[in-house]
N, C-alpha and C positions, 0 to 999 in steps of 0.2 A: 504494500500500500504506500502511496505517495500522497503527501499533503502539502499544499501551498496556501499561505494566508497573505492577503494583500489588503491594506487599508486604503480606502478611497473616500476621502471626506468623512461623512457621517456613516459610511458603510464599510463593513468588513466582508471581503469576498474569500470564501474558503473552497478550494478545489481539492477533491479527493479522487485519486485514481487507483483502481484495483479493488479486489474483494476485501470486505471488512468482516473478518471473523472475530472470534472472541479475543485473541491476543492483540489484534489490531485495534479492537474497541478499547482495550485497556491503554494502548499507546495513544489513543485520541484524548484521553482524559486530561493530561497536562495542557495540551493545546486548547481544548475547549475551556479549561479554567482560565487560561491566559486571555482568551476572547471575552469571557465573562468579566474579568478584571479590567477590561478596556472600557472605552467610552462610546464606541460606535452605537448609533441608534438602531441600525438594522444589520443583521447578519444574513448573508446570502450564500447558500451552499450550492455548488455545482457538482452534481452526482452523475453527470453524463457518462462517465467511465467507471461507474461502480455497478457491476452486474449483479452483485449479491451482498446482503448484509445479514448477519446472524441476529437472532432476537436480542442478544446481549448488546450488539452495536445499536440496534434500534432503540433499546432501552436507554442507552447513553444519550441518544438524540432527544428522546422525550424528556429526560432529566434536564438536559441542557436547555431545552425549550422552556420548561417550567421555571428554571432559575432565571432565564433571560426575561421572560414576561413578568416575573416578580419585580424586576428592575424597570418595568415599563418600556422595554425594548422589543423589537420585532425580529422575526426570523422567517425566511422563506427559502424554498428550493427552486432554483432556476436552472433547469437542465437536469434531466434524469434519464437513466437507462430505461427502456420500455419494460423490461422484466421487473426492475426494481419499482417502477411506477405501479405496476400491477400489484405488487406486494404492499406498497404503501397505501394504495386505495383499498385493498382487501381488509387491511387492519385499521382503516379510516383515519390515517394520519393527516389526510387533507382537511379534517375537521379541526386540527390543531393549528396548522400553519399552511400558507398557500404553497402549492406545488405547480410549477410551470414547466411544460415540456421544453 
């Protein structure tokens, strides 16, 4: 898994490439905490090149989302692999945050 984080004004863009299994989900935690400690008003994830995430990885995203919204900040997914989109829609993640193809 590869991760890039880029701050652009009031937005933080996070691009993840590769499968996010349990070990990778744990690797994401410090990066997600750094983003939470920042001041960006909106976090935008690009998951175009993430064909699969385990339930542990999805759980990390939900926890991140809840922590972010408790700070009155926003999150969205802009760009998502079609198979991952299907999974996200099946478990209704689109009811938490916007998901754009």
